[in-house]
N, C-alpha and C positions, 0 to 999 in steps of 0.2 A: 840702215835704219829701217825698222819695221813701221808700217802704217797700220793703224787700227781702223777697221771699217765697222761702222755701226749701222744697223738697220732700224729704220723708224717703223715701229709697229703701231697698230691701232689699239693701244692700251693707254690707260691713264688720262692725263690732260689732253693728249693729242686726239683721242677719240671724242672727247667732249667738245673740243674746239671745232672739229670737223662736223660733228652732229649739229652744233648750234649754227654753224655757217650754212650747212645744207638746209636745215629746217627754217632758218630765218630767210634764206633766199626763196624757198618755196612759199613761205608766208607772205613775203613782199610781192612775189609774182601773183599770188592769189589776190592780194589787195589791188594790184593793178588791173587784173581781169575783172574783179568785182566792180571797181570804179568805172571801167568801160561799160559793163552791163548796166549799172545804174545811170550812167550818162545817157545810154540809149533809151532807157525807160523815161528819163527826164525829157529827152527830145520828143518822144512819142506822145507823152501825156500833156506836154505843154508847160504851163506855169504851175510849179509846186511851191508851197509855202517854205520860207527860209528855215523854220523850225524843223520841218520834215527832212530837209537836206542835212542838217546837223545830225539827226538821228541816223540817216543813211551812213554817214561817216563813222559813227560809233559802231554800228552793226558791222560794217566792213572791217573795222579794226578788231572787233571781237572774233569774227570768223577767221581772219588771217592769223590772229594770235593762237587760236585753237589749232589750226592747221600746222602752224610752226611748232608748237609744243608737241603735237602728236607725232610729226615726222622726226623731230629731234630725239624724242624718247624711243621711237622705233629703232633708230640707229644705235643708241647707247644700250638699250635693253635693260636699263637700270636707272634708278633715281629719277623717275618720271616727274615727280612733283617739283624737284629743284630745276631739272633741265627744262621742263615746260614753263615754269615761272620765269626763268632767265630768257627763254625764247620770247615769251610775251612781253617782257621788259624791253628787249631789243626791238621788237616790232613797235612798241610804244615810242621808243627813241626815234626810230625812223620816221614814223608818222608825225611826231611832235616837231622834229627838226624840219621836215618838209612843210609843216604848218607855220613855222616861223617866217617863212618867205611870204606868207599871206598877211603877216602882221599880228598873228595870235600871240597872246601872252600867257604866262603861268597864272591860272585861276583855280578855283575849287573844282570846276568841271575837268580841268586837266589832271588834277590829282585823282579824281574819280575814274577817269580813263586809265590812268596808270594802274590803279587797283584792279579795274575790270579786265584789262588786257593781261596783266600778270596772273590773275585768277583763272581766266579762260585758257591761257597757255598752260597753267598747272593742271587744269582739268584735262586738257588735250594730252599732256604728258602722262597723266595717270592712265587715261584710256589707251595710249600708245604702248605703254609697258605691259598692260594687262591683256592686250590683243593676242589672241591665239594666232599662230603662224598660218595654219591651214584649217579649212573647214572639213571635218570628218563626219560623214554621214554613215550611220551603221544600219 
């Protein structure tokens, strides 16, 4: 009996799954690093208002969604808008689920974060697809 060997290539859905996984991992790691940076700022500055801390969280999510969308679309080299928006949505899910441990609930601010993170991921995806590979100086 003959066995058929198949080789998994980086095409189709496989490429998109790998790109989303790599981009989302990088985005989540950037969120952790930014949280550590802002925690250091908080310790140095002393007592900051609670409203300012909420804005820090939103800014961290926006930056990590952009990074996630950018890197995901750099891997796929196509469909930057869709790949970036999906990356931003996954970053939103990660941050929202981790926020549930703190007792947060679904509010209008949560839906605004969903839109912001998906939009920033899509912008990062567009930037990633349109990025030139190398800088050529003539």
